ModelCIF file with pLDDT and N, C-alpha, C, O atoms, coordinates in Angstrom:
data_MODEL
#
_entry.id   MODEL 
#
_entity.id                         1 
_entity.type                       polymer 
_entity.pdbx_number_of_molecules   1 
#
_entity_poly.entity_id                      1 
_entity_poly.type                           'polypeptide(L)' 
_entity_poly.nstd_linkage                   no 
_entity_poly.nstd_monomer                   no 
_entity_poly.pdbx_seq_one_letter_code       MAAAGIVFLPDIMTGKILTATAPIAVKYQILIMFTIATDTGLGTFVAITLYTK 
_entity_poly.pdbx_seq_one_letter_code_can   MAAAGIVFLPDIMTGKILTATAPIAVKYQILIMFTIATDTGLGTFVAITLYTK 
_entity_poly.pdbx_strand_id                 A 
#
loop_
_entity_poly_seq.entity_id 
_entity_poly_seq.num 
_entity_poly_seq.mon_id 
_entity_poly_seq.hetero 
1 1  MET n 
1 2  ALA n 
1 3  ALA n 
1 4  ALA n 
1 5  GLY n 
1 6  ILE n 
1 7  VAL n 
1 8  PHE n 
1 9  LEU n 
1 10 PRO n 
1 11 ASP n 
1 12 ILE n 
1 13 MET n 
1 14 THR n 
1 15 GLY n 
1 16 LYS n 
1 17 ILE n 
1 18 LEU n 
1 19 THR n 
1 20 ALA n 
1 21 THR n 
1 22 ALA n 
1 23 PRO n 
1 24 ILE n 
1 25 ALA n 
1 26 VAL n 
1 27 LYS n 
1 28 TYR n 
1 29 GLN n 
1 30 ILE n 
1 31 LEU n 
1 32 ILE n 
1 33 MET n 
1 34 PHE n 
1 35 THR n 
1 36 ILE n 
1 37 ALA n 
1 38 THR n 
1 39 ASP n 
1 40 THR n 
1 41 GLY n 
1 42 LEU n 
1 43 GLY n 
1 44 THR n 
1 45 PHE n 
1 46 VAL n 
1 47 ALA n 
1 48 ILE n 
1 49 THR n 
1 50 LEU n 
1 51 TYR n 
1 52 THR n 
1 53 LYS n 
#
_struct_asym.id          A 
_struct_asym.entity_id   1 
#
loop_
_ma_qa_metric.id 
_ma_qa_metric.mode 
_ma_qa_metric.name 
_ma_qa_metric.software_group_id 
_ma_qa_metric.type 
1 global pLDDT . pLDDT 
2 local  pLDDT . pLDDT 
#
_ma_qa_metric_global.metric_id      1 
_ma_qa_metric_global.metric_value   75.43 
_ma_qa_metric_global.model_id       1 
_ma_qa_metric_global.ordinal_id     1 
#
loop_
_ma_qa_metric_local.label_asym_id 
_ma_qa_metric_local.label_comp_id 
_ma_qa_metric_local.label_seq_id 
_ma_qa_metric_local.metric_id 
_ma_qa_metric_local.metric_value 
_ma_qa_metric_local.model_id 
_ma_qa_metric_local.ordinal_id 
A MET 1  2 51.00 1 1  
A ALA 2  2 53.00 1 2  
A ALA 3  2 53.00 1 3  
A ALA 4  2 53.00 1 4  
A GLY 5  2 52.00 1 5  
A ILE 6  2 50.00 1 6  
A VAL 7  2 52.00 1 7  
A PHE 8  2 54.00 1 8  
A LEU 9  2 53.00 1 9  
A PRO 10 2 60.00 1 10 
A ASP 11 2 64.00 1 11 
A ILE 12 2 63.00 1 12 
A MET 13 2 64.00 1 13 
A THR 14 2 67.00 1 14 
A GLY 15 2 67.00 1 15 
A LYS 16 2 67.00 1 16 
A ILE 17 2 66.00 1 17 
A LEU 18 2 68.00 1 18 
A THR 19 2 69.00 1 19 
A ALA 20 2 66.00 1 20 
A THR 21 2 63.00 1 21 
A ALA 22 2 63.00 1 22 
A PRO 23 2 71.00 1 23 
A ILE 24 2 71.00 1 24 
A ALA 25 2 69.00 1 25 
A VAL 26 2 74.00 1 26 
A LYS 27 2 78.00 1 27 
A TYR 28 2 77.00 1 28 
A GLN 29 2 76.00 1 29 
A ILE 30 2 79.00 1 30 
A LEU 31 2 83.00 1 31 
A ILE 32 2 81.00 1 32 
A MET 33 2 82.00 1 33 
A PHE 34 2 87.00 1 34 
A THR 35 2 88.00 1 35 
A ILE 36 2 87.00 1 36 
A ALA 37 2 88.00 1 37 
A THR 38 2 93.00 1 38 
A ASP 39 2 93.00 1 39 
A THR 40 2 92.00 1 40 
A GLY 41 2 94.00 1 41 
A LEU 42 2 96.00 1 42 
A GLY 43 2 95.00 1 43 
A THR 44 2 95.00 1 44 
A PHE 45 2 96.00 1 45 
A VAL 46 2 96.00 1 46 
A ALA 47 2 96.00 1 47 
A ILE 48 2 96.00 1 48 
A THR 49 2 95.00 1 49 
A LEU 50 2 94.00 1 50 
A TYR 51 2 93.00 1 51 
A THR 52 2 90.00 1 52 
A LYS 53 2 75.00 1 53 
#
loop_
_atom_site.group_PDB 
_atom_site.id 
_atom_site.type_symbol 
_atom_site.label_atom_id 
_atom_site.label_alt_id 
_atom_site.label_comp_id 
_atom_site.label_asym_id 
_atom_site.label_entity_id 
_atom_site.label_seq_id 
_atom_site.pdbx_PDB_ins_code 
_atom_site.Cartn_x 
_atom_site.Cartn_y 
_atom_site.Cartn_z 
_atom_site.occupancy 
_atom_site.B_iso_or_equiv 
_atom_site.pdbx_formal_charge 
_atom_site.auth_seq_id 
_atom_site.auth_comp_id 
_atom_site.auth_asym_id 
_atom_site.auth_atom_id 
_atom_site.pdbx_PDB_model_num 
ATOM 1   N N  . MET A 1 1  ? 4.742  2.180   -7.018 1.00 51.00 ? 1  MET A N  1 
ATOM 2   C CA . MET A 1 1  ? 3.511  1.444   -6.803 1.00 51.00 ? 1  MET A CA 1 
ATOM 3   C C  . MET A 1 1  ? 3.561  0.054   -7.430 1.00 51.00 ? 1  MET A C  1 
ATOM 4   O O  . MET A 1 1  ? 2.973  -0.889  -6.902 1.00 51.00 ? 1  MET A O  1 
ATOM 5   N N  . ALA A 1 2  ? 4.251  -0.072  -8.537 1.00 53.00 ? 2  ALA A N  1 
ATOM 6   C CA . ALA A 1 2  ? 4.284  -1.376  -9.198 1.00 53.00 ? 2  ALA A CA 1 
ATOM 7   C C  . ALA A 1 2  ? 5.005  -2.419  -8.355 1.00 53.00 ? 2  ALA A C  1 
ATOM 8   O O  . ALA A 1 2  ? 4.728  -3.615  -8.451 1.00 53.00 ? 2  ALA A O  1 
ATOM 9   N N  . ALA A 1 3  ? 5.930  -1.952  -7.531 1.00 53.00 ? 3  ALA A N  1 
ATOM 10  C CA . ALA A 1 3  ? 6.706  -2.895  -6.730 1.00 53.00 ? 3  ALA A CA 1 
ATOM 11  C C  . ALA A 1 3  ? 6.160  -3.056  -5.318 1.00 53.00 ? 3  ALA A C  1 
ATOM 12  O O  . ALA A 1 3  ? 6.807  -3.687  -4.483 1.00 53.00 ? 3  ALA A O  1 
ATOM 13  N N  . ALA A 1 4  ? 5.001  -2.507  -5.034 1.00 53.00 ? 4  ALA A N  1 
ATOM 14  C CA . ALA A 1 4  ? 4.479  -2.545  -3.661 1.00 53.00 ? 4  ALA A CA 1 
ATOM 15  C C  . ALA A 1 4  ? 4.290  -3.970  -3.164 1.00 53.00 ? 4  ALA A C  1 
ATOM 16  O O  . ALA A 1 4  ? 4.561  -4.251  -1.997 1.00 53.00 ? 4  ALA A O  1 
ATOM 17  N N  . GLY A 1 5  ? 3.843  -4.852  -4.001 1.00 52.00 ? 5  GLY A N  1 
ATOM 18  C CA . GLY A 1 5  ? 3.640  -6.229  -3.577 1.00 52.00 ? 5  GLY A CA 1 
ATOM 19  C C  . GLY A 1 5  ? 4.930  -6.954  -3.277 1.00 52.00 ? 5  GLY A C  1 
ATOM 20  O O  . GLY A 1 5  ? 4.969  -7.845  -2.428 1.00 52.00 ? 5  GLY A O  1 
ATOM 21  N N  . ILE A 1 6  ? 5.984  -6.574  -3.973 1.00 50.00 ? 6  ILE A N  1 
ATOM 22  C CA . ILE A 1 6  ? 7.271  -7.236  -3.778 1.00 50.00 ? 6  ILE A CA 1 
ATOM 23  C C  . ILE A 1 6  ? 8.043  -6.592  -2.628 1.00 50.00 ? 6  ILE A C  1 
ATOM 24  O O  . ILE A 1 6  ? 8.659  -7.294  -1.826 1.00 50.00 ? 6  ILE A O  1 
ATOM 25  N N  . VAL A 1 7  ? 8.015  -5.276  -2.544 1.00 52.00 ? 7  VAL A N  1 
ATOM 26  C CA . VAL A 1 7  ? 8.841  -4.564  -1.575 1.00 52.00 ? 7  VAL A CA 1 
ATOM 27  C C  . VAL A 1 7  ? 8.180  -4.484  -0.207 1.00 52.00 ? 7  VAL A C  1 
ATOM 28  O O  . VAL A 1 7  ? 8.838  -4.729  0.804  1.00 52.00 ? 7  VAL A O  1 
ATOM 29  N N  . PHE A 1 8  ? 6.902  -4.151  -0.150 1.00 54.00 ? 8  PHE A N  1 
ATOM 30  C CA . PHE A 1 8  ? 6.255  -3.853  1.111  1.00 54.00 ? 8  PHE A CA 1 
ATOM 31  C C  . PHE A 1 8  ? 5.539  -5.033  1.748  1.00 54.00 ? 8  PHE A C  1 
ATOM 32  O O  . PHE A 1 8  ? 5.356  -5.045  2.965  1.00 54.00 ? 8  PHE A O  1 
ATOM 33  N N  . LEU A 1 9  ? 5.130  -6.021  0.970  1.00 53.00 ? 9  LEU A N  1 
ATOM 34  C CA . LEU A 1 9  ? 4.248  -7.049  1.509  1.00 53.00 ? 9  LEU A CA 1 
ATOM 35  C C  . LEU A 1 9  ? 4.710  -8.491  1.364  1.00 53.00 ? 9  LEU A C  1 
ATOM 36  O O  . LEU A 1 9  ? 3.850  -9.367  1.271  1.00 53.00 ? 9  LEU A O  1 
ATOM 37  N N  . PRO A 1 10 ? 5.964  -8.795  1.340  1.00 60.00 ? 10 PRO A N  1 
ATOM 38  C CA . PRO A 1 10 ? 6.315  -10.199 1.120  1.00 60.00 ? 10 PRO A CA 1 
ATOM 39  C C  . PRO A 1 10 ? 5.863  -11.117 2.255  1.00 60.00 ? 10 PRO A C  1 
ATOM 40  O O  . PRO A 1 10 ? 5.443  -12.247 2.006  1.00 60.00 ? 10 PRO A O  1 
ATOM 41  N N  . ASP A 1 11 ? 5.947  -10.640 3.499  1.00 64.00 ? 11 ASP A N  1 
ATOM 42  C CA . ASP A 1 11 ? 5.569  -11.494 4.617  1.00 64.00 ? 11 ASP A CA 1 
ATOM 43  C C  . ASP A 1 11 ? 4.071  -11.751 4.664  1.00 64.00 ? 11 ASP A C  1 
ATOM 44  O O  . ASP A 1 11 ? 3.643  -12.876 4.921  1.00 64.00 ? 11 ASP A O  1 
ATOM 45  N N  . ILE A 1 12 ? 3.278  -10.731 4.419  1.00 63.00 ? 12 ILE A N  1 
ATOM 46  C CA . ILE A 1 12 ? 1.821  -10.909 4.429  1.00 63.00 ? 12 ILE A CA 1 
ATOM 47  C C  . ILE A 1 12 ? 1.406  -11.866 3.316  1.00 63.00 ? 12 ILE A C  1 
ATOM 48  O O  . ILE A 1 12 ? 0.646  -12.807 3.546  1.00 63.00 ? 12 ILE A O  1 
ATOM 49  N N  . MET A 1 13 ? 1.911  -11.618 2.112  1.00 64.00 ? 13 MET A N  1 
ATOM 50  C CA . MET A 1 13 ? 1.512  -12.463 0.982  1.00 64.00 ? 13 MET A CA 1 
ATOM 51  C C  . MET A 1 13 ? 1.977  -13.902 1.184  1.00 64.00 ? 13 MET A C  1 
ATOM 52  O O  . MET A 1 13 ? 1.202  -14.835 0.974  1.00 64.00 ? 13 MET A O  1 
ATOM 53  N N  . THR A 1 14 ? 3.215  -14.091 1.584  1.00 67.00 ? 14 THR A N  1 
ATOM 54  C CA . THR A 1 14 ? 3.743  -15.445 1.762  1.00 67.00 ? 14 THR A CA 1 
ATOM 55  C C  . THR A 1 14 ? 3.006  -16.174 2.866  1.00 67.00 ? 14 THR A C  1 
ATOM 56  O O  . THR A 1 14 ? 2.620  -17.330 2.695  1.00 67.00 ? 14 THR A O  1 
ATOM 57  N N  . GLY A 1 15 ? 2.805  -15.520 3.988  1.00 67.00 ? 15 GLY A N  1 
ATOM 58  C CA . GLY A 1 15 ? 2.115  -16.156 5.107  1.00 67.00 ? 15 GLY A CA 1 
ATOM 59  C C  . GLY A 1 15 ? 0.686  -16.529 4.774  1.00 67.00 ? 15 GLY A C  1 
ATOM 60  O O  . GLY A 1 15 ? 0.229  -17.617 5.123  1.00 67.00 ? 15 GLY A O  1 
ATOM 61  N N  . LYS A 1 16 ? -0.018 -15.641 4.105  1.00 67.00 ? 16 LYS A N  1 
ATOM 62  C CA . LYS A 1 16 ? -1.418 -15.908 3.770  1.00 67.00 ? 16 LYS A CA 1 
ATOM 63  C C  . LYS A 1 16 ? -1.535 -16.988 2.693  1.00 67.00 ? 16 LYS A C  1 
ATOM 64  O O  . LYS A 1 16 ? -2.447 -17.813 2.741  1.00 67.00 ? 16 LYS A O  1 
ATOM 65  N N  . ILE A 1 17 ? -0.635 -16.988 1.742  1.00 66.00 ? 17 ILE A N  1 
ATOM 66  C CA . ILE A 1 17 ? -0.688 -18.009 0.694  1.00 66.00 ? 17 ILE A CA 1 
ATOM 67  C C  . ILE A 1 17 ? -0.373 -19.384 1.273  1.00 66.00 ? 17 ILE A C  1 
ATOM 68  O O  . ILE A 1 17 ? -1.008 -20.374 0.908  1.00 66.00 ? 17 ILE A O  1 
ATOM 69  N N  . LEU A 1 18 ? 0.612  -19.450 2.180  1.00 68.00 ? 18 LEU A N  1 
ATOM 70  C CA . LEU A 1 18 ? 0.966  -20.735 2.767  1.00 68.00 ? 18 LEU A CA 1 
ATOM 71  C C  . LEU A 1 18 ? -0.126 -21.283 3.676  1.00 68.00 ? 18 LEU A C  1 
ATOM 72  O O  . LEU A 1 18 ? -0.229 -22.498 3.850  1.00 68.00 ? 18 LEU A O  1 
ATOM 73  N N  . THR A 1 19 ? -0.934 -20.418 4.252  1.00 69.00 ? 19 THR A N  1 
ATOM 74  C CA . THR A 1 19 ? -2.031 -20.882 5.107  1.00 69.00 ? 19 THR A CA 1 
ATOM 75  C C  . THR A 1 19 ? -3.339 -21.007 4.342  1.00 69.00 ? 19 THR A C  1 
ATOM 76  O O  . THR A 1 19 ? -4.400 -21.157 4.948  1.00 69.00 ? 19 THR A O  1 
ATOM 77  N N  . ALA A 1 20 ? -3.274 -20.948 3.039  1.00 66.00 ? 20 ALA A N  1 
ATOM 78  C CA . ALA A 1 20 ? -4.430 -21.122 2.141  1.00 66.00 ? 20 ALA A CA 1 
ATOM 79  C C  . ALA A 1 20 ? -5.492 -20.054 2.340  1.00 66.00 ? 20 ALA A C  1 
ATOM 80  O O  . ALA A 1 20 ? -6.683 -20.328 2.187  1.00 66.00 ? 20 ALA A O  1 
ATOM 81  N N  . THR A 1 21 ? -5.077 -18.849 2.677  1.00 63.00 ? 21 THR A N  1 
ATOM 82  C CA . THR A 1 21 ? -6.012 -17.730 2.760  1.00 63.00 ? 21 THR A CA 1 
ATOM 83  C C  . THR A 1 21 ? -5.586 -16.637 1.789  1.00 63.00 ? 21 THR A C  1 
ATOM 84  O O  . THR A 1 21 ? -5.542 -15.462 2.153  1.00 63.00 ? 21 THR A O  1 
ATOM 85  N N  . ALA A 1 22 ? -5.278 -17.014 0.576  1.00 63.00 ? 22 ALA A N  1 
ATOM 86  C CA . ALA A 1 22 ? -4.779 -16.081 -0.430 1.00 63.00 ? 22 ALA A CA 1 
ATOM 87  C C  . ALA A 1 22 ? -5.751 -14.941 -0.734 1.00 63.00 ? 22 ALA A C  1 
ATOM 88  O O  . ALA A 1 22 ? -5.287 -13.819 -0.932 1.00 63.00 ? 22 ALA A O  1 
ATOM 89  N N  . PRO A 1 23 ? -7.092 -15.156 -0.785 1.00 71.00 ? 23 PRO A N  1 
ATOM 90  C CA . PRO A 1 23 ? -7.976 -14.010 -1.062 1.00 71.00 ? 23 PRO A CA 1 
ATOM 91  C C  . PRO A 1 23 ? -7.854 -12.898 -0.022 1.00 71.00 ? 23 PRO A C  1 
ATOM 92  O O  . PRO A 1 23 ? -7.985 -11.720 -0.352 1.00 71.00 ? 23 PRO A O  1 
ATOM 93  N N  . ILE A 1 24 ? -7.605 -13.269 1.225  1.00 71.00 ? 24 ILE A N  1 
ATOM 94  C CA . ILE A 1 24 ? -7.418 -12.248 2.258  1.00 71.00 ? 24 ILE A CA 1 
ATOM 95  C C  . ILE A 1 24 ? -6.108 -11.508 2.024  1.00 71.00 ? 24 ILE A C  1 
ATOM 96  O O  . ILE A 1 24 ? -6.030 -10.303 2.261  1.00 71.00 ? 24 ILE A O  1 
ATOM 97  N N  . ALA A 1 25 ? -5.092 -12.206 1.569  1.00 69.00 ? 25 ALA A N  1 
ATOM 98  C CA . ALA A 1 25 ? -3.804 -11.566 1.297  1.00 69.00 ? 25 ALA A CA 1 
ATOM 99  C C  . ALA A 1 25 ? -3.940 -10.539 0.179  1.00 69.00 ? 25 ALA A C  1 
ATOM 100 O O  . ALA A 1 25 ? -3.314 -9.480  0.228  1.00 69.00 ? 25 ALA A O  1 
ATOM 101 N N  . VAL A 1 26 ? -4.743 -10.842 -0.811 1.00 74.00 ? 26 VAL A N  1 
ATOM 102 C CA . VAL A 1 26 ? -4.963 -9.892  -1.906 1.00 74.00 ? 26 VAL A CA 1 
ATOM 103 C C  . VAL A 1 26 ? -5.667 -8.648  -1.378 1.00 74.00 ? 26 VAL A C  1 
ATOM 104 O O  . VAL A 1 26 ? -5.335 -7.534  -1.782 1.00 74.00 ? 26 VAL A O  1 
ATOM 105 N N  . LYS A 1 27 ? -6.628 -8.824  -0.485 1.00 78.00 ? 27 LYS A N  1 
ATOM 106 C CA . LYS A 1 27 ? -7.320 -7.669  0.107  1.00 78.00 ? 27 LYS A CA 1 
ATOM 107 C C  . LYS A 1 27 ? -6.350 -6.813  0.914  1.00 78.00 ? 27 LYS A C  1 
ATOM 108 O O  . LYS A 1 27 ? -6.416 -5.586  0.854  1.00 78.00 ? 27 LYS A O  1 
ATOM 109 N N  . TYR A 1 28 ? -5.450 -7.446  1.669  1.00 77.00 ? 28 TYR A N  1 
ATOM 110 C CA . TYR A 1 28 ? -4.442 -6.692  2.417  1.00 77.00 ? 28 TYR A CA 1 
ATOM 111 C C  . TYR A 1 28 ? -3.549 -5.899  1.473  1.00 77.00 ? 28 TYR A C  1 
ATOM 112 O O  . TYR A 1 28 ? -3.240 -4.735  1.729  1.00 77.00 ? 28 TYR A O  1 
ATOM 113 N N  . GLN A 1 29 ? -3.142 -6.532  0.389  1.00 76.00 ? 29 GLN A N  1 
ATOM 114 C CA . GLN A 1 29 ? -2.260 -5.855  -0.551 1.00 76.00 ? 29 GLN A CA 1 
ATOM 115 C C  . GLN A 1 29 ? -2.958 -4.656  -1.178 1.00 76.00 ? 29 GLN A C  1 
ATOM 116 O O  . GLN A 1 29 ? -2.362 -3.585  -1.292 1.00 76.00 ? 29 GLN A O  1 
ATOM 117 N N  . ILE A 1 30 ? -4.208 -4.822  -1.583 1.00 79.00 ? 30 ILE A N  1 
ATOM 118 C CA . ILE A 1 30 ? -4.954 -3.715  -2.177 1.00 79.00 ? 30 ILE A CA 1 
ATOM 119 C C  . ILE A 1 30 ? -5.133 -2.595  -1.157 1.00 79.00 ? 30 ILE A C  1 
ATOM 120 O O  . ILE A 1 30 ? -4.969 -1.420  -1.487 1.00 79.00 ? 30 ILE A O  1 
ATOM 121 N N  . LEU A 1 31 ? -5.468 -2.956  0.079  1.00 83.00 ? 31 LEU A N  1 
ATOM 122 C CA . LEU A 1 31 ? -5.650 -1.956  1.129  1.00 83.00 ? 31 LEU A CA 1 
ATOM 123 C C  . LEU A 1 31 ? -4.375 -1.157  1.366  1.00 83.00 ? 31 LEU A C  1 
ATOM 124 O O  . LEU A 1 31 ? -4.426 0.068   1.475  1.00 83.00 ? 31 LEU A O  1 
ATOM 125 N N  . ILE A 1 32 ? -3.246 -1.828  1.446  1.00 81.00 ? 32 ILE A N  1 
ATOM 126 C CA . ILE A 1 32 ? -1.998 -1.122  1.716  1.00 81.00 ? 32 ILE A CA 1 
ATOM 127 C C  . ILE A 1 32 ? -1.565 -0.297  0.511  1.00 81.00 ? 32 ILE A C  1 
ATOM 128 O O  . ILE A 1 32 ? -1.006 0.785   0.686  1.00 81.00 ? 32 ILE A O  1 
ATOM 129 N N  . MET A 1 33 ? -1.805 -0.774  -0.696 1.00 82.00 ? 33 MET A N  1 
ATOM 130 C CA . MET A 1 33 ? -1.467 0.023   -1.875 1.00 82.00 ? 33 MET A CA 1 
ATOM 131 C C  . MET A 1 33 ? -2.308 1.295   -1.931 1.00 82.00 ? 33 MET A C  1 
ATOM 132 O O  . MET A 1 33 ? -1.790 2.364   -2.254 1.00 82.00 ? 33 MET A O  1 
ATOM 133 N N  . PHE A 1 34 ? -3.615 1.189   -1.616 1.00 87.00 ? 34 PHE A N  1 
ATOM 134 C CA . PHE A 1 34 ? -4.456 2.388   -1.583 1.00 87.00 ? 34 PHE A CA 1 
ATOM 135 C C  . PHE A 1 34 ? -4.031 3.323   -0.454 1.00 87.00 ? 34 PHE A C  1 
ATOM 136 O O  . PHE A 1 34 ? -4.072 4.543   -0.613 1.00 87.00 ? 34 PHE A O  1 
ATOM 137 N N  . THR A 1 35 ? -3.628 2.771   0.669  1.00 88.00 ? 35 THR A N  1 
ATOM 138 C CA . THR A 1 35 ? -3.171 3.594   1.779  1.00 88.00 ? 35 THR A CA 1 
ATOM 139 C C  . THR A 1 35 ? -1.908 4.363   1.400  1.00 88.00 ? 35 THR A C  1 
ATOM 140 O O  . THR A 1 35 ? -1.788 5.552   1.697  1.00 88.00 ? 35 THR A O  1 
ATOM 141 N N  . ILE A 1 36 ? -0.976 3.691   0.751  1.00 87.00 ? 36 ILE A N  1 
ATOM 142 C CA . ILE A 1 36 ? 0.257  4.355   0.313  1.00 87.00 ? 36 ILE A CA 1 
ATOM 143 C C  . ILE A 1 36 ? -0.064 5.453   -0.689 1.00 87.00 ? 36 ILE A C  1 
ATOM 144 O O  . ILE A 1 36 ? 0.478  6.555   -0.596 1.00 87.00 ? 36 ILE A O  1 
ATOM 145 N N  . ALA A 1 37 ? -0.940 5.164   -1.647 1.00 88.00 ? 37 ALA A N  1 
ATOM 146 C CA . ALA A 1 37 ? -1.299 6.163   -2.656 1.00 88.00 ? 37 ALA A CA 1 
ATOM 147 C C  . ALA A 1 37 ? -2.009 7.362   -2.024 1.00 88.00 ? 37 ALA A C  1 
ATOM 148 O O  . ALA A 1 37 ? -1.741 8.508   -2.385 1.00 88.00 ? 37 ALA A O  1 
ATOM 149 N N  . THR A 1 38 ? -2.914 7.093   -1.079 1.00 93.00 ? 38 THR A N  1 
ATOM 150 C CA . THR A 1 38 ? -3.637 8.171   -0.414 1.00 93.00 ? 38 THR A CA 1 
ATOM 151 C C  . THR A 1 38 ? -2.689 9.040   0.412  1.00 93.00 ? 38 THR A C  1 
ATOM 152 O O  . THR A 1 38 ? -2.771 10.268  0.371  1.00 93.00 ? 38 THR A O  1 
ATOM 153 N N  . ASP A 1 39 ? -1.800 8.405   1.154  1.00 93.00 ? 39 ASP A N  1 
ATOM 154 C CA . ASP A 1 39 ? -0.847 9.164   1.963  1.00 93.00 ? 39 ASP A CA 1 
ATOM 155 C C  . ASP A 1 39 ? 0.081  10.005  1.088  1.00 93.00 ? 39 ASP A C  1 
ATOM 156 O O  . ASP A 1 39 ? 0.410  11.138  1.442  1.00 93.00 ? 39 ASP A O  1 
ATOM 157 N N  . THR A 1 40 ? 0.494  9.466   -0.028 1.00 92.00 ? 40 THR A N  1 
ATOM 158 C CA . THR A 1 40 ? 1.340  10.221  -0.951 1.00 92.00 ? 40 THR A CA 1 
ATOM 159 C C  . THR A 1 40 ? 0.584  11.417  -1.514 1.00 92.00 ? 40 THR A C  1 
ATOM 160 O O  . THR A 1 40 ? 1.125  12.519  -1.594 1.00 92.00 ? 40 THR A O  1 
ATOM 161 N N  . GLY A 1 41 ? -0.657 11.199  -1.899 1.00 94.00 ? 41 GLY A N  1 
ATOM 162 C CA . GLY A 1 41 ? -1.472 12.295  -2.423 1.00 94.00 ? 41 GLY A CA 1 
ATOM 163 C C  . GLY A 1 41 ? -1.724 13.376  -1.396 1.00 94.00 ? 41 GLY A C  1 
ATOM 164 O O  . GLY A 1 41 ? -1.612 14.564  -1.698 1.00 94.00 ? 41 GLY A O  1 
ATOM 165 N N  . LEU A 1 42 ? -2.066 12.971  -0.176 1.00 96.00 ? 42 LEU A N  1 
ATOM 166 C CA . LEU A 1 42 ? -2.299 13.965  0.877  1.00 96.00 ? 42 LEU A CA 1 
ATOM 167 C C  . LEU A 1 42 ? -1.025 14.725  1.232  1.00 96.00 ? 42 LEU A C  1 
ATOM 168 O O  . LEU A 1 42 ? -1.060 15.936  1.453  1.00 96.00 ? 42 LEU A O  1 
ATOM 169 N N  . GLY A 1 43 ? 0.084  14.022  1.284  1.00 95.00 ? 43 GLY A N  1 
ATOM 170 C CA . GLY A 1 43 ? 1.356  14.681  1.567  1.00 95.00 ? 43 GLY A CA 1 
ATOM 171 C C  . GLY A 1 43 ? 1.729  15.686  0.491  1.00 95.00 ? 43 GLY A C  1 
ATOM 172 O O  . GLY A 1 43 ? 2.217  16.776  0.792  1.00 95.00 ? 43 GLY A O  1 
ATOM 173 N N  . THR A 1 44 ? 1.502  15.323  -0.751 1.00 95.00 ? 44 THR A N  1 
ATOM 174 C CA . THR A 1 44 ? 1.770  16.234  -1.862 1.00 95.00 ? 44 THR A CA 1 
ATOM 175 C C  . THR A 1 44 ? 0.863  17.452  -1.791 1.00 95.00 ? 44 THR A C  1 
ATOM 176 O O  . THR A 1 44 ? 1.313  18.581  -1.992 1.00 95.00 ? 44 THR A O  1 
ATOM 177 N N  . PHE A 1 45 ? -0.413 17.225  -1.505 1.00 96.00 ? 45 PHE A N  1 
ATOM 178 C CA . PHE A 1 45 ? -1.370 18.323  -1.394 1.00 96.00 ? 45 PHE A CA 1 
ATOM 179 C C  . PHE A 1 45 ? -0.973 19.292  -0.278 1.00 96.00 ? 45 PHE A C  1 
ATOM 180 O O  . PHE A 1 45 ? -0.999 20.508  -0.470 1.00 96.00 ? 45 PHE A O  1 
ATOM 181 N N  . VAL A 1 46 ? -0.610 18.756  0.873  1.00 96.00 ? 46 VAL A N  1 
ATOM 182 C CA . VAL A 1 46 ? -0.213 19.590  1.996  1.00 96.00 ? 46 VAL A CA 1 
ATOM 183 C C  . VAL A 1 46 ? 1.063  20.357  1.663  1.00 96.00 ? 46 VAL A C  1 
ATOM 184 O O  . VAL A 1 46 ? 1.163  21.545  1.971  1.00 96.00 ? 46 VAL A O  1 
ATOM 185 N N  . ALA A 1 47 ? 2.031  19.702  1.045  1.00 96.00 ? 47 ALA A N  1 
ATOM 186 C CA . ALA A 1 47 ? 3.285  20.373  0.692  1.00 96.00 ? 47 ALA A CA 1 
ATOM 187 C C  . ALA A 1 47 ? 3.037  21.502  -0.293 1.00 96.00 ? 47 ALA A C  1 
ATOM 188 O O  . ALA A 1 47 ? 3.608  22.582  -0.146 1.00 96.00 ? 47 ALA A O  1 
ATOM 189 N N  . ILE A 1 48 ? 2.202  21.275  -1.289 1.00 96.00 ? 48 ILE A N  1 
ATOM 190 C CA . ILE A 1 48 ? 1.906  22.323  -2.271 1.00 96.00 ? 48 ILE A CA 1 
ATOM 191 C C  . ILE A 1 48 ? 1.134  23.452  -1.625 1.00 96.00 ? 48 ILE A C  1 
ATOM 192 O O  . ILE A 1 48 ? 1.391  24.624  -1.903 1.00 96.00 ? 48 ILE A O  1 
ATOM 193 N N  . THR A 1 49 ? 0.185  23.108  -0.759 1.00 95.00 ? 49 THR A N  1 
ATOM 194 C CA . THR A 1 49 ? -0.602 24.131  -0.082 1.00 95.00 ? 49 THR A CA 1 
ATOM 195 C C  . THR A 1 49 ? 0.289  25.006  0.799  1.00 95.00 ? 49 THR A C  1 
ATOM 196 O O  . THR A 1 49 ? 0.161  26.230  0.790  1.00 95.00 ? 49 THR A O  1 
ATOM 197 N N  . LEU A 1 50 ? 1.181  24.389  1.550  1.00 94.00 ? 50 LEU A N  1 
ATOM 198 C CA . LEU A 1 50 ? 2.069  25.172  2.411  1.00 94.00 ? 50 LEU A CA 1 
ATOM 199 C C  . LEU A 1 50 ? 3.086  25.970  1.609  1.00 94.00 ? 50 LEU A C  1 
ATOM 200 O O  . LEU A 1 50 ? 3.480  27.063  2.017  1.00 94.00 ? 50 LEU A O  1 
ATOM 201 N N  . TYR A 1 51 ? 3.513  25.435  0.478  1.00 93.00 ? 51 TYR A N  1 
ATOM 202 C CA . TYR A 1 51 ? 4.498  26.125  -0.339 1.00 93.00 ? 51 TYR A CA 1 
ATOM 203 C C  . TYR A 1 51 ? 3.921  27.369  -0.995 1.00 93.00 ? 51 TYR A C  1 
ATOM 204 O O  . TYR A 1 51 ? 4.620  28.371  -1.144 1.00 93.00 ? 51 TYR A O  1 
ATOM 205 N N  . THR A 1 52 ? 2.658  27.319  -1.388 1.00 90.00 ? 52 THR A N  1 
ATOM 206 C CA . THR A 1 52 ? 2.062  28.441  -2.114 1.00 90.00 ? 52 THR A CA 1 
ATOM 207 C C  . THR A 1 52 ? 1.573  29.558  -1.195 1.00 90.00 ? 52 THR A C  1 
ATOM 208 O O  . THR A 1 52 ? 1.164  30.612  -1.682 1.00 90.00 ? 52 THR A O  1 
ATOM 209 N N  . LYS A 1 53 ? 1.605  29.356  0.099  1.00 75.00 ? 53 LYS A N  1 
ATOM 210 C CA . LYS A 1 53 ? 1.157  30.425  1.015  1.00 75.00 ? 53 LYS A CA 1 
ATOM 211 C C  . LYS A 1 53 ? 2.232  31.435  1.265  1.00 75.00 ? 53 LYS A C  1 
ATOM 212 O O  . LYS A 1 53 ? 2.017  32.393  2.008  1.00 75.00 ? 53 LYS A O  1 
#
C-alpha cells in the first residue's frame, strides 16, 4: 500500500499535475488505494470463508 502511488498511478499523477489539476489526481489516488484495499479484504474474506467450509 505504501508504494501504490509510485507503482500503480504514475501516469495519472503525472498527467494531472502537469495539467494543473493536482487535487483531482489526489482524489484518484485515494480512490484507487481504497479500491485495492477493499478488494484485498474481500478476497481474503472469501478465501477464508471457502477454506473453513
